[in-house]
C-alpha positions, 0 to 999 in steps of 0.5 A, spaced: 473 449 567 479 447 562 473 448 556 472 455 558 479 457 558 480 454 552 474 457 549 476 464 551 483 462 548 480 461 542 476 467 542 482 471 543 486 468 538 480 469 533 480 476 535 487 477 534 487 475 527 481 479 525 485 485 528 491 483 524 487 482 518 484 489 518 491 493 520 494 490 514 489 491 509 488 498 512 496 499 511 496 497 504 491 501 502 494 507 505 501 505 502 497 505 495 494 512 496 501 515 498 505 512 493 499 514 487 499 521 490 507 521 490 509 518 484 506 522 478 510 529 480 516 525 481 516 521 475 514 528 471 520 531 474 525 525 473 522 525 465 523 532 464 530 532 467 533 526 464 529 525 457 526 532 455 519 534 454 518 529 448 519 523 452 513 525 457 506 522 455 500 521 458 500 513 457 507 513 461 505 518 467 499 513 468 503 507 468 508 510 473 502 512 477 499 505 477 506 502 478 507 507 484 500 504 487 502 497 486 509 499 490 505 502 495 501 496 496 507 492 497 510 496 502 509 494 509 507 500 514 508 499 522 
């Protein structure tokens, strides 16, 4: 009788781990997508306002997009 309860408990634990892993992976991807979309316009506005047109380059814009995506991936959503 106790072995059945132990097996059921282990199955529930493994199911919870799988669900948690899926939710964490999904929230990381959503954060990456959100920050990758938001970062370029914010960075462009910041660069134009603070530094002028001469400091805005494609390389810096792409770097900001990449860094924004990384920041979104590290952000935890609930």
